[in-house]
TIDRENMAR-464842 format. One record per residue: residue number from 0; residue in three letters; x, y, z of N, C-alpha, C, CB in turn. Coordinates in Angstrom, 2 decimals. Each point is the difference from the previous one (the first is absolute). Glycine has a CB too. Example, Ala and Ser with C-alpha at 12.3 -4.5 7.8 and 13.67 -1.06 7.14 Angstrom:
REM residues 2
<kero i="0" aa="ALA" n_u="13.19" n_v="-5.69" n_w="7.80" ca_u="-0.89" ca_v="1.19" ca_w="0.00" c_u="0.90" c_v="1.20" c_w="0.00" cb_u="-1.89" cb_v="-1.17" cb_w="1.25"/>
<kero i="1" aa="SER" n_u="1.54" n_v="2.22" n_w="-1.97" ca_u="0.82" ca_v="1.19" ca_w="0.06" c_u="-0.77" c_v="1.09" c_w="0.73" cb_u="1.18" cb_v="-0.63" cb_w="-2.15"/>
***
This chain:
REM residues 106
<kero i="0" aa="MET" n_u="218.31" n_v="71.65" n_w="22.50" ca_u="-1.53" ca_v="0.74" ca_w="0.55" c_u="-1.20" c_v="-0.71" c_w="-0.66" cb_u="1.03" cb_v="2.48" cb_w="0.17"/>
<kero i="1" aa="SER" n_u="-1.89" n_v="-2.87" n_w="0.82" ca_u="-1.17" ca_v="-0.63" ca_w="-0.42" c_u="-1.13" c_v="0.52" c_w="-0.10" cb_u="0.90" cb_v="-1.35" cb_w="0.69"/>
<kero i="2" aa="SER" n_u="-1.72" n_v="1.21" n_w="-1.92" ca_u="-1.37" ca_v="1.15" ca_w="0.25" c_u="-1.14" c_v="-0.92" c_w="0.12" cb_u="0.77" cb_v="2.13" cb_w="-1.54"/>
<kero i="3" aa="ARG" n_u="-0.16" n_v="-3.12" n_w="1.75" ca_u="-1.53" ca_v="-0.75" ca_w="1.37" c_u="-0.23" c_v="0.25" c_w="1.18" cb_u="0.20" cb_v="-1.67" cb_w="-0.71"/>
<kero i="4" aa="ARG" n_u="-1.19" n_v="1.73" n_w="0.33" ca_u="-1.03" ca_v="0.73" ca_w="1.83" c_u="-0.49" c_v="-1.11" c_w="0.60" cb_u="-1.28" cb_v="2.29" cb_w="-0.77"/>
<kero i="5" aa="SER" n_u="1.39" n_v="-2.35" n_w="2.13" ca_u="-0.45" ca_v="-1.07" ca_w="0.77" c_u="-1.51" c_v="-0.04" c_w="-0.75" cb_u="1.57" cb_v="0.33" cb_w="2.52"/>
<kero i="6" aa="LYS" n_u="-2.22" n_v="-1.22" n_w="-1.94" ca_u="-1.76" ca_v="-0.74" ca_w="-0.47" c_u="-0.49" c_v="1.30" c_w="0.76" cb_u="-0.28" cb_v="-3.32" cb_w="0.10"/>
<kero i="7" aa="ASN" n_u="0.42" n_v="3.14" n_w="1.26" ca_u="-0.86" ca_v="0.87" ca_w="0.79" c_u="0.44" c_v="1.58" c_w="0.57" cb_u="-0.72" cb_v="-2.43" cb_w="0.57"/>
<kero i="8" aa="ALA" n_u="1.94" n_v="2.77" n_w="-1.37" ca_u="-0.04" ca_v="1.60" ca_w="-0.23" c_u="-1.15" c_v="0.66" c_w="-1.15" cb_u="2.74" cb_v="-0.23" cb_w="0.59"/>
<kero i="9" aa="SER" n_u="-2.81" n_v="1.47" n_w="-0.02" ca_u="-1.45" ca_v="0.96" ca_w="-1.26" c_u="1.01" c_v="0.64" c_w="-0.55" cb_u="-2.54" cb_v="0.78" cb_w="1.24"/>
<kero i="10" aa="PRO" n_u="2.07" n_v="-1.56" n_w="-2.49" ca_u="1.01" ca_v="1.78" ca_w="-0.99" c_u="-0.31" c_v="1.40" c_w="0.74" cb_u="-0.52" cb_v="-0.89" cb_w="-2.86"/>
<kero i="11" aa="PRO" n_u="1.77" n_v="2.02" n_w="2.52" ca_u="0.48" ca_v="0.91" ca_w="0.45" c_u="-1.43" c_v="1.07" c_w="-0.18" cb_u="2.85" cb_v="-0.80" cb_w="-0.53"/>
<kero i="12" aa="TRP" n_u="-4.07" n_v="0.15" n_w="-0.86" ca_u="-1.10" ca_v="1.18" ca_w="0.23" c_u="-0.89" c_v="-0.51" c_w="0.87" cb_u="0.08" cb_v="1.02" cb_w="-2.16"/>
<kero i="13" aa="ALA" n_u="0.03" n_v="-1.98" n_w="2.52" ca_u="-0.88" ca_v="-0.89" ca_w="0.90" c_u="-1.17" c_v="1.33" c_w="1.16" cb_u="2.59" cb_v="-2.56" cb_w="0.02"/>
<kero i="14" aa="ALA" n_u="-3.86" n_v="2.47" n_w="-0.58" ca_u="-0.95" ca_v="0.71" ca_w="0.78" c_u="-1.53" c_v="-0.96" c_w="0.68" cb_u="1.09" cb_v="2.21" cb_w="-1.76"/>
<kero i="15" aa="ALA" n_u="-1.56" n_v="-2.30" n_w="2.63" ca_u="-1.40" ca_v="-0.35" ca_w="0.11" c_u="-1.33" c_v="1.01" c_w="0.32" cb_u="1.38" cb_v="-1.93" cb_w="0.66"/>
<kero i="16" aa="LEU" n_u="-2.09" n_v="1.93" n_w="-1.20" ca_u="-0.93" ca_v="0.93" ca_w="0.60" c_u="-1.05" c_v="-0.54" c_w="1.06" cb_u="0.32" cb_v="1.15" cb_w="-2.16"/>
<kero i="17" aa="GLU" n_u="-0.76" n_v="-1.12" n_w="3.27" ca_u="-0.86" ca_v="-0.52" ca_w="0.32" c_u="-1.21" c_v="0.70" c_w="0.37" cb_u="1.61" cb_v="-1.33" cb_w="0.33"/>
<kero i="18" aa="ASP" n_u="-2.96" n_v="0.88" n_w="-0.56" ca_u="-0.99" ca_v="0.71" ca_w="0.14" c_u="-0.55" c_v="-0.94" c_w="0.96" cb_u="-0.20" cb_v="1.34" cb_w="-2.18"/>
<kero i="19" aa="PRO" n_u="-0.21" n_v="-0.65" n_w="3.58" ca_u="-1.18" ca_v="-1.25" ca_w="0.99" c_u="-1.02" c_v="-0.22" c_w="-0.40" cb_u="0.48" cb_v="0.49" cb_w="1.78"/>
<kero i="20" aa="MET" n_u="-0.86" n_v="0.90" n_w="-2.50" ca_u="-1.80" ca_v="-0.60" ca_w="0.04" c_u="-0.11" c_v="-0.82" c_w="-1.85" cb_u="-1.51" cb_v="2.86" cb_w="2.04"/>
<kero i="21" aa="GLN" n_u="2.92" n_v="-3.42" n_w="-1.98" ca_u="-0.29" ca_v="-0.86" ca_w="-1.32" c_u="-0.16" c_v="-1.80" c_w="1.03" cb_u="1.98" cb_v="1.99" cb_w="-2.55"/>
<kero i="22" aa="ASN" n_u="-1.12" n_v="-1.63" n_w="4.00" ca_u="0.08" ca_v="-1.42" ca_w="0.42" c_u="-1.04" c_v="-0.24" c_w="0.79" cb_u="2.26" cb_v="-0.15" cb_w="-0.11"/>
<kero i="23" aa="LEU" n_u="-3.35" n_v="-0.35" n_w="-1.14" ca_u="-1.36" ca_v="-1.01" ca_w="0.37" c_u="0.02" c_v="-1.13" c_w="1.18" cb_u="-0.34" cb_v="0.22" cb_w="-2.51"/>
<kero i="24" aa="TYR" n_u="1.61" n_v="-1.17" n_w="2.14" ca_u="-0.01" ca_v="-1.19" ca_w="1.20" c_u="0.91" c_v="0.37" c_w="0.60" cb_u="-0.72" cb_v="-1.87" cb_w="-0.87"/>
<kero i="25" aa="LEU" n_u="0.84" n_v="3.10" n_w="1.77" ca_u="0.37" ca_v="0.08" ca_w="0.99" c_u="1.76" c_v="-0.47" c_w="0.26" cb_u="-2.79" cb_v="-0.19" cb_w="0.35"/>
<kero i="26" aa="ARG" n_u="3.51" n_v="-0.54" n_w="-1.20" ca_u="1.32" ca_v="-0.72" ca_w="-0.56" c_u="1.16" c_v="1.30" c_w="0.75" cb_u="-1.15" cb_v="-1.45" cb_w="-2.98"/>
<kero i="27" aa="GLU" n_u="2.09" n_v="0.75" n_w="3.71" ca_u="1.14" ca_v="0.77" ca_w="0.15" c_u="0.68" c_v="0.63" c_w="-1.53" cb_u="0.34" cb_v="-1.61" cb_w="2.33"/>
<kero i="28" aa="PRO" n_u="0.34" n_v="2.34" n_w="-2.47" ca_u="0.62" ca_v="0.14" ca_w="-0.78" c_u="1.26" c_v="-0.82" c_w="-0.15" cb_u="-1.20" cb_v="1.88" cb_w="0.19"/>
<kero i="29" aa="VAL" n_u="1.44" n_v="-1.85" n_w="-1.62" ca_u="1.30" ca_v="-0.95" ca_w="-0.28" c_u="1.24" c_v="1.05" c_w="0.15" cb_u="-1.25" cb_v="-1.84" cb_w="-1.87"/>
<kero i="30" aa="PRO" n_u="2.37" n_v="0.79" n_w="2.59" ca_u="1.15" ca_v="0.62" ca_w="0.33" c_u="0.33" c_v="0.18" c_w="-1.33" cb_u="0.66" cb_v="-0.88" cb_w="2.25"/>
<kero i="31" aa="LEU" n_u="0.55" n_v="2.33" n_w="-2.19" ca_u="0.64" ca_v="0.39" ca_w="-1.11" c_u="1.10" c_v="0.90" c_w="0.71" cb_u="-2.08" cb_v="-0.18" cb_w="-1.82"/>
<kero i="32" aa="PRO" n_u="3.12" n_v="-0.92" n_w="2.14" ca_u="1.12" ca_v="1.04" ca_w="0.45" c_u="0.35" c_v="0.64" c_w="-1.65" cb_u="1.25" cb_v="-1.56" cb_w="2.60"/>
<kero i="33" aa="GLY" n_u="-0.28" n_v="2.89" n_w="-1.82" ca_u="0.07" ca_v="0.47" ca_w="-1.01" c_u="-0.52" c_v="0.88" c_w="-0.85" cb_u="0.56" cb_v="-1.43" cb_w="0.54"/>
<kero i="34" aa="TRP" n_u="-1.82" n_v="0.90" n_w="-0.69" ca_u="-0.69" ca_v="0.84" ca_w="-0.36" c_u="-0.65" c_v="1.68" c_w="0.61" cb_u="-0.05" cb_v="-2.49" cb_w="-0.78"/>
<kero i="35" aa="THR" n_u="-0.43" n_v="3.59" n_w="-0.23" ca_u="-0.77" ca_v="0.98" ca_w="0.60" c_u="-0.78" c_v="-0.58" c_w="-0.24" cb_u="0.69" cb_v="1.83" cb_w="0.01"/>
<kero i="36" aa="ILE" n_u="-1.50" n_v="-1.29" n_w="1.58" ca_u="-1.59" ca_v="-0.36" ca_w="-0.68" c_u="-0.52" c_v="1.30" c_w="0.37" cb_u="-0.55" cb_v="-2.75" cb_w="0.35"/>
<kero i="37" aa="LEU" n_u="-0.55" n_v="3.04" n_w="-1.20" ca_u="-0.70" ca_v="1.38" ca_w="-0.28" c_u="-1.17" c_v="-0.37" c_w="0.62" cb_u="0.97" cb_v="0.92" cb_w="-2.22"/>
<kero i="38" aa="ARG" n_u="-2.07" n_v="-0.34" n_w="3.32" ca_u="-0.88" ca_v="-0.08" ca_w="0.67" c_u="-1.17" c_v="1.03" c_w="-0.81" cb_u="1.65" cb_v="-0.76" cb_w="2.21"/>
<kero i="39" aa="GLU" n_u="-2.48" n_v="0.48" n_w="-2.72" ca_u="-1.24" ca_v="0.79" ca_w="-0.42" c_u="-1.19" c_v="0.06" c_w="0.79" cb_u="0.76" cb_v="-0.52" cb_w="-1.96"/>
<kero i="40" aa="THR" n_u="-1.21" n_v="1.75" n_w="2.47" ca_u="-1.50" ca_v="-0.23" ca_w="0.47" c_u="-1.26" c_v="1.07" c_w="-0.66" cb_u="1.29" cb_v="-0.85" cb_w="2.40"/>
<kero i="41" aa="THR" n_u="-0.37" n_v="1.06" n_w="-3.62" ca_u="-1.17" ca_v="0.98" ca_w="-0.49" c_u="-0.31" c_v="-1.02" c_w="-1.29" cb_u="0.84" cb_v="2.91" cb_w="0.85"/>
<kero i="42" aa="ASN" n_u="-2.10" n_v="-2.90" n_w="-0.78" ca_u="-1.30" ca_v="-0.78" ca_w="-1.10" c_u="-0.21" c_v="1.20" c_w="-0.74" cb_u="-1.53" cb_v="-1.86" cb_w="1.52"/>
<kero i="43" aa="TYR" n_u="2.21" n_v="1.28" n_w="-3.06" ca_u="-0.65" ca_v="0.56" ca_w="-1.27" c_u="-0.96" c_v="-0.46" c_w="-0.71" cb_u="1.69" cb_v="0.57" cb_w="-0.13"/>
<kero i="44" aa="ARG" n_u="-2.27" n_v="-1.96" n_w="0.62" ca_u="-0.89" ca_v="-0.55" ca_w="-0.67" c_u="-1.47" c_v="-0.13" c_w="0.47" cb_u="1.95" cb_v="-0.93" cb_w="-0.68"/>
<kero i="45" aa="SER" n_u="-2.48" n_v="1.42" n_w="2.05" ca_u="-0.82" ca_v="0.10" ca_w="0.23" c_u="-0.72" c_v="1.31" c_w="-0.28" cb_u="0.84" cb_v="-1.73" cb_w="1.13"/>
<kero i="46" aa="PRO" n_u="-1.76" n_v="2.27" n_w="-1.14" ca_u="-0.61" ca_v="1.24" ca_w="0.32" c_u="-0.39" c_v="0.77" c_w="1.00" cb_u="-0.33" cb_v="-0.76" cb_w="-1.38"/>
<kero i="47" aa="ARG" n_u="0.82" n_v="2.10" n_w="1.80" ca_u="0.54" ca_v="0.53" ca_w="1.48" c_u="-1.48" c_v="-0.16" c_w="0.90" cb_u="2.16" cb_v="2.11" cb_w="-0.96"/>
<kero i="48" aa="ASP" n_u="-3.52" n_v="-2.09" n_w="0.50" ca_u="-0.87" ca_v="-0.37" ca_w="0.83" c_u="-0.35" c_v="-1.34" c_w="0.60" cb_u="-0.48" cb_v="1.72" cb_w="-1.06"/>
<kero i="49" aa="LEU" n_u="1.10" n_v="-2.78" n_w="-0.12" ca_u="0.18" ca_v="-1.46" ca_w="0.74" c_u="0.93" c_v="0.26" c_w="0.78" cb_u="-0.55" cb_v="-1.54" cb_w="-1.61"/>
<kero i="50" aa="LEU" n_u="1.70" n_v="2.14" n_w="1.88" ca_u="0.89" ca_v="-0.60" ca_w="0.83" c_u="-0.31" c_v="0.97" c_w="1.22" cb_u="1.89" cb_v="-1.04" cb_w="-1.81"/>
<kero i="51" aa="GLY" n_u="-2.75" n_v="2.31" n_w="1.41" ca_u="-0.59" ca_v="0.37" ca_w="1.03" c_u="-1.11" c_v="-0.91" c_w="1.48" cb_u="0.50" cb_v="1.76" cb_w="-2.25"/>
<kero i="52" aa="PHE" n_u="-0.90" n_v="-2.47" n_w="0.99" ca_u="-1.07" ca_v="-1.28" ca_w="0.80" c_u="0.34" c_v="-0.98" c_w="0.76" cb_u="-1.03" cb_v="0.15" cb_w="-1.58"/>
<kero i="53" aa="ILE" n_u="2.44" n_v="-0.87" n_w="0.89" ca_u="1.00" ca_v="-0.84" ca_w="0.71" c_u="0.72" c_v="0.84" c_w="0.97" cb_u="0.26" cb_v="-1.50" cb_w="-1.92"/>
<kero i="54" aa="ARG" n_u="-0.11" n_v="2.42" n_w="1.86" ca_u="0.46" ca_v="0.81" ca_w="1.48" c_u="-0.76" c_v="-0.17" c_w="0.68" cb_u="0.98" cb_v="1.56" cb_w="-0.52"/>
<kero i="55" aa="LYS" n_u="-2.38" n_v="-1.51" n_w="0.40" ca_u="-0.62" ca_v="0.43" ca_w="1.09" c_u="-0.51" c_v="-1.27" c_w="0.92" cb_u="-0.60" cb_v="2.21" cb_w="-1.39"/>
<kero i="56" aa="ILE" n_u="1.36" n_v="-3.43" n_w="-0.05" ca_u="-0.37" ca_v="-1.51" ca_w="0.93" c_u="1.21" c_v="-0.26" c_w="0.89" cb_u="-1.45" cb_v="-1.30" cb_w="-1.96"/>
<kero i="57" aa="VAL" n_u="2.75" n_v="1.65" n_w="1.26" ca_u="1.25" ca_v="-0.78" ca_w="0.37" c_u="0.25" c_v="1.01" c_w="1.21" cb_u="1.08" cb_v="-1.18" cb_w="-2.49"/>
<kero i="58" aa="GLY" n_u="-1.49" n_v="2.24" n_w="2.91" ca_u="0.12" ca_v="0.65" ca_w="1.08" c_u="1.72" c_v="0.87" c_w="-0.41" cb_u="-1.89" cb_v="-2.09" cb_w="1.84"/>
<kero i="59" aa="PRO" n_u="1.96" n_v="2.97" n_w="-0.79" ca_u="1.37" ca_v="1.08" ca_w="-0.47" c_u="1.38" c_v="-0.69" c_w="0.00" cb_u="-1.16" cb_v="2.05" cb_w="1.15"/>
<kero i="60" aa="GLU" n_u="1.63" n_v="-3.63" n_w="-0.40" ca_u="1.23" ca_v="-0.41" ca_w="0.22" c_u="-0.04" c_v="-0.93" c_w="-1.58" cb_u="0.26" cb_v="0.07" cb_w="3.23"/>
<kero i="61" aa="VAL" n_u="-1.13" n_v="0.26" n_w="-3.99" ca_u="0.78" ca_v="-0.47" ca_w="-1.47" c_u="0.22" c_v="0.73" c_w="-0.71" cb_u="-0.72" cb_v="-1.50" cb_w="-0.13"/>
<kero i="62" aa="ARG" n_u="1.49" n_v="2.14" n_w="-0.32" ca_u="1.04" ca_v="1.35" ca_w="-0.91" c_u="-1.04" c_v="-0.72" c_w="-1.36" cb_u="3.62" cb_v="0.50" cb_w="1.18"/>
<kero i="63" aa="LEU" n_u="-4.36" n_v="1.04" n_w="-1.92" ca_u="-0.54" ca_v="-0.52" ca_w="-1.24" c_u="0.10" c_v="1.74" c_w="-0.10" cb_u="-1.75" cb_v="-2.87" cb_w="-0.03"/>
<kero i="64" aa="ASP" n_u="2.35" n_v="2.64" n_w="-1.43" ca_u="0.37" ca_v="1.25" ca_w="-0.66" c_u="-0.64" c_v="-0.14" c_w="-1.65" cb_u="2.47" cb_v="0.32" cb_w="1.73"/>
<kero i="65" aa="ALA" n_u="-3.11" n_v="0.43" n_w="-2.02" ca_u="-0.78" ca_v="0.58" ca_w="-1.29" c_u="0.88" c_v="0.48" c_w="-1.00" cb_u="-1.81" cb_v="0.71" cb_w="1.33"/>
<kero i="66" aa="GLY" n_u="1.77" n_v="-2.01" n_w="-2.41" ca_u="1.41" ca_v="0.99" ca_w="-0.84" c_u="-1.11" c_v="0.50" c_w="-1.58" cb_u="3.17" cb_v="-2.06" cb_w="0.90"/>
<kero i="67" aa="SER" n_u="-4.15" n_v="1.38" n_w="-0.55" ca_u="-0.64" ca_v="0.08" ca_w="-1.47" c_u="-0.92" c_v="1.58" c_w="-0.22" cb_u="-0.28" cb_v="-3.10" cb_w="0.06"/>
<kero i="68" aa="PRO" n_u="0.09" n_v="3.46" n_w="-1.04" ca_u="-0.83" ca_v="1.23" ca_w="-0.24" c_u="-1.33" c_v="0.01" c_w="-0.51" cb_u="1.93" cb_v="0.75" cb_w="-0.30"/>
<kero i="69" aa="PHE" n_u="-2.47" n_v="-2.39" n_w="0.75" ca_u="-1.58" ca_v="-0.26" ca_w="-0.40" c_u="-0.61" c_v="-0.44" c_w="1.60" cb_u="0.39" cb_v="-1.10" cb_w="-3.01"/>
<kero i="70" aa="ASP" n_u="-1.07" n_v="1.73" n_w="2.68" ca_u="-1.58" ca_v="0.50" ca_w="1.26" c_u="-1.31" c_v="-0.25" c_w="-0.19" cb_u="0.99" cb_v="1.80" cb_w="0.41"/>
<kero i="71" aa="GLY" n_u="-1.70" n_v="-1.99" n_w="0.56" ca_u="-1.38" ca_v="-0.31" ca_w="-0.59" c_u="-0.39" c_v="-0.59" c_w="-0.36" cb_u="-0.06" cb_v="0.88" cb_w="-0.18"/>
<kero i="72" aa="SER" n_u="0.51" n_v="-1.98" n_w="0.92" ca_u="-0.47" ca_v="-1.92" ca_w="-0.71" c_u="-0.68" c_v="-0.70" c_w="0.40" cb_u="1.52" cb_v="-0.40" cb_w="-0.44"/>
<kero i="73" aa="ASP" n_u="-2.63" n_v="1.44" n_w="1.27" ca_u="-1.19" ca_v="-0.79" ca_w="0.46" c_u="-0.12" c_v="-1.14" c_w="0.65" cb_u="-0.50" cb_v="0.90" cb_w="-1.47"/>
<kero i="74" aa="VAL" n_u="1.22" n_v="-0.95" n_w="2.72" ca_u="0.17" ca_v="-1.37" ca_w="0.34" c_u="-1.08" c_v="-0.66" c_w="0.29" cb_u="1.87" cb_v="0.49" cb_w="0.67"/>
<kero i="75" aa="SER" n_u="-1.83" n_v="-1.46" n_w="-0.47" ca_u="-1.47" ca_v="-1.20" ca_w="0.34" c_u="0.77" c_v="-1.41" c_w="0.40" cb_u="-2.01" cb_v="0.99" cb_w="-2.18"/>
<kero i="76" aa="VAL" n_u="0.94" n_v="-1.20" n_w="3.40" ca_u="0.48" ca_v="-0.66" ca_w="1.21" c_u="-0.98" c_v="-1.72" c_w="-0.48" cb_u="0.39" cb_v="2.83" cb_w="2.27"/>
<kero i="77" aa="SER" n_u="0.32" n_v="-3.87" n_w="-2.84" ca_u="-0.82" ca_v="-1.13" ca_w="-0.32" c_u="0.42" c_v="-0.59" c_w="1.44" cb_u="-0.06" cb_v="-0.34" cb_w="-2.97"/>
<kero i="78" aa="THR" n_u="-1.11" n_v="-0.31" n_w="3.41" ca_u="-0.19" ca_v="-0.97" ca_w="1.09" c_u="-0.26" c_v="-1.51" c_w="-0.21" cb_u="-0.78" cb_v="1.96" cb_w="0.92"/>
<kero i="79" aa="TYR" n_u="1.27" n_v="-3.24" n_w="-0.04" ca_u="-0.25" ca_v="-1.14" ca_w="0.05" c_u="-0.46" c_v="-0.42" c_w="1.69" cb_u="1.66" cb_v="-0.23" cb_w="-2.34"/>
<kero i="80" aa="GLU" n_u="-2.12" n_v="-0.99" n_w="1.98" ca_u="-0.19" ca_v="-0.94" ca_w="1.40" c_u="1.69" c_v="-0.69" c_w="0.14" cb_u="-3.19" cb_v="-0.87" cb_w="-0.44"/>
<kero i="81" aa="GLU" n_u="3.79" n_v="1.03" n_w="1.61" ca_u="0.88" ca_v="-0.62" ca_w="0.31" c_u="0.34" c_v="-1.21" c_w="-0.20" cb_u="-0.32" cb_v="1.35" cb_w="0.97"/>
<kero i="82" aa="GLY" n_u="0.94" n_v="-2.26" n_w="-1.38" ca_u="-0.14" ca_v="-1.37" ca_w="-0.22" c_u="-0.77" c_v="-0.82" c_w="-0.72" cb_u="0.64" cb_v="0.45" cb_w="1.53"/>
<kero i="83" aa="ASN" n_u="-1.37" n_v="0.44" n_w="-2.76" ca_u="-0.56" ca_v="-0.49" ca_w="-0.46" c_u="0.36" c_v="-0.19" c_w="-1.75" cb_u="-1.32" cb_v="0.69" cb_w="2.27"/>
<kero i="84" aa="PRO" n_u="2.07" n_v="-1.01" n_w="-2.49" ca_u="0.65" ca_v="0.03" ca_w="-1.15" c_u="-0.70" c_v="0.13" c_w="-1.64" cb_u="1.39" cb_v="-1.26" cb_w="1.81"/>
<kero i="85" aa="GLU" n_u="-2.57" n_v="0.88" n_w="-1.62" ca_u="-0.74" ca_v="0.55" ca_w="-0.78" c_u="-0.63" c_v="1.63" c_w="-0.42" cb_u="-0.07" cb_v="-2.31" cb_w="0.73"/>
<kero i="86" aa="GLU" n_u="-0.18" n_v="2.73" n_w="0.18" ca_u="0.16" ca_v="1.05" ca_w="0.69" c_u="0.95" c_v="1.17" c_w="-0.80" cb_u="-0.41" cb_v="-1.67" cb_w="2.09"/>
<kero i="87" aa="VAL" n_u="1.44" n_v="0.99" n_w="-1.49" ca_u="1.17" ca_v="0.90" ca_w="-0.48" c_u="0.60" c_v="0.07" c_w="-1.79" cb_u="0.65" cb_v="-0.65" cb_w="2.75"/>
<kero i="88" aa="ILE" n_u="-1.59" n_v="-0.72" n_w="-3.36" ca_u="-0.03" ca_v="0.07" ca_w="-1.50" c_u="-0.42" c_v="0.67" c_w="-0.45" cb_u="0.05" cb_v="-1.36" cb_w="-0.17"/>
<kero i="89" aa="GLU" n_u="-1.37" n_v="1.63" n_w="0.59" ca_u="-1.24" ca_v="0.60" ca_w="-0.25" c_u="0.63" c_v="1.48" c_w="0.11" cb_u="-1.93" cb_v="-1.92" cb_w="0.99"/>
<kero i="90" aa="ALA" n_u="1.95" n_v="2.32" n_w="0.09" ca_u="0.72" ca_v="1.44" ca_w="0.74" c_u="1.08" c_v="0.52" c_w="-1.69" cb_u="0.39" cb_v="-1.16" cb_w="3.72"/>
<kero i="91" aa="THR" n_u="0.01" n_v="0.30" n_w="-3.71" ca_u="1.50" ca_v="0.18" ca_w="-1.40" c_u="-0.81" c_v="0.36" c_w="-1.20" cb_u="1.94" cb_v="-2.16" cb_w="0.66"/>
<kero i="92" aa="LYS" n_u="-2.91" n_v="1.47" n_w="-0.89" ca_u="-0.55" ca_v="0.16" ca_w="-1.21" c_u="-0.32" c_v="1.14" c_w="-0.16" cb_u="-0.60" cb_v="-1.84" cb_w="-0.10"/>
<kero i="93" aa="ARG" n_u="-0.58" n_v="2.14" n_w="1.44" ca_u="-0.81" ca_v="1.33" ca_w="-0.41" c_u="1.50" c_v="0.67" c_w="-0.08" cb_u="-2.88" cb_v="0.13" cb_w="1.36"/>
<kero i="94" aa="ALA" n_u="3.88" n_v="0.07" n_w="-0.66" ca_u="0.47" ca_v="1.22" ca_w="0.06" c_u="0.59" c_v="-0.14" c_w="-1.40" cb_u="0.34" cb_v="0.50" cb_w="2.65"/>
<kero i="95" aa="ILE" n_u="0.10" n_v="-1.50" n_w="-3.48" ca_u="0.89" ca_v="0.02" ca_w="-1.38" c_u="-1.33" c_v="0.65" c_w="-1.09" cb_u="2.04" cb_v="-2.62" cb_w="0.54"/>
<kero i="96" aa="MET" n_u="-3.38" n_v="2.09" n_w="-0.46" ca_u="-1.24" ca_v="0.79" ca_w="-0.63" c_u="0.00" c_v="1.34" c_w="-0.03" cb_u="-1.17" cb_v="-1.60" cb_w="0.66"/>
<kero i="97" aa="GLN" n_u="1.36" n_v="2.04" n_w="0.82" ca_u="-0.07" ca_v="1.38" ca_w="0.18" c_u="1.33" c_v="1.15" c_w="-0.61" cb_u="-1.49" cb_v="-1.10" cb_w="2.16"/>
<kero i="98" aa="ALA" n_u="2.79" n_v="0.18" n_w="-2.00" ca_u="0.92" ca_v="0.71" ca_w="-0.57" c_u="-0.17" c_v="0.46" c_w="-1.87" cb_u="1.41" cb_v="-1.37" cb_w="2.25"/>
<kero i="99" aa="LEU" n_u="-1.75" n_v="0.05" n_w="-2.66" ca_u="-0.47" ca_v="0.00" ca_w="-1.46" c_u="-1.41" c_v="0.61" c_w="-0.12" cb_u="1.39" cb_v="-2.11" cb_w="-0.48"/>
<kero i="100" aa="SER" n_u="-1.90" n_v="2.30" n_w="0.97" ca_u="-1.26" ca_v="0.73" ca_w="-0.64" c_u="1.24" c_v="2.08" c_w="0.61" cb_u="-3.68" cb_v="-2.77" cb_w="0.75"/>
<kero i="101" aa="LEU" n_u="4.47" n_v="3.17" n_w="-0.05" ca_u="0.17" ca_v="1.04" ca_w="-0.34" c_u="1.14" c_v="0.37" c_w="-0.73" cb_u="-1.29" cb_v="0.19" cb_w="1.59"/>
<kero i="102" aa="GLY" n_u="1.62" n_v="-1.01" n_w="-2.70" ca_u="0.62" ca_v="0.10" ca_w="-0.81" c_u="1.71" c_v="-0.92" c_w="0.19" cb_u="-1.86" cb_v="2.36" cb_w="-0.31"/>
<kero i="103" aa="PHE" n_u="1.83" n_v="-3.07" n_w="0.94" ca_u="1.28" ca_v="-0.85" ca_w="0.20" c_u="-0.48" c_v="-1.33" c_w="-0.99" cb_u="0.82" cb_v="0.88" cb_w="2.88"/>
<kero i="104" aa="ARG" n_u="0.87" n_v="-1.33" n_w="-3.37" ca_u="0.04" ca_v="-0.88" ca_w="-0.97" c_u="0.43" c_v="-1.68" c_w="0.63" cb_u="0.63" cb_v="2.35" cb_w="-1.69"/>
<kero i="105" aa="LYS" n_u="-1.02" n_v="-2.86" n_w="0.63" ca_u="0.76" ca_v="-1.60" ca_w="0.63" c_u="1.02" c_v="0.11" c_w="-0.64" cb_u="-1.69" cb_v="-1.73" cb_w="0.35"/>
***
């Protein structure tokens, strides 16, 4: 009896966690035949009020469950002129400076 496994065979403990909220580039999931796929829609990273703000933008068809115990983050919005790369850079700088002034560290 050989203990070798096929190159394409998944180990007996193989599992993949899919987080659709992390699919920023809208890529198709990697096919993993024989793997157990766990899909998670609960967001533990972002404060509850931030997810509430995002829910208002994306609508009810996107499932966003808040798992973070944090709330009250005082959501703010930075805007920039569409199609103007310099404005995007300046808006990003303003957002970073605001975060640093609130106590976030580099």
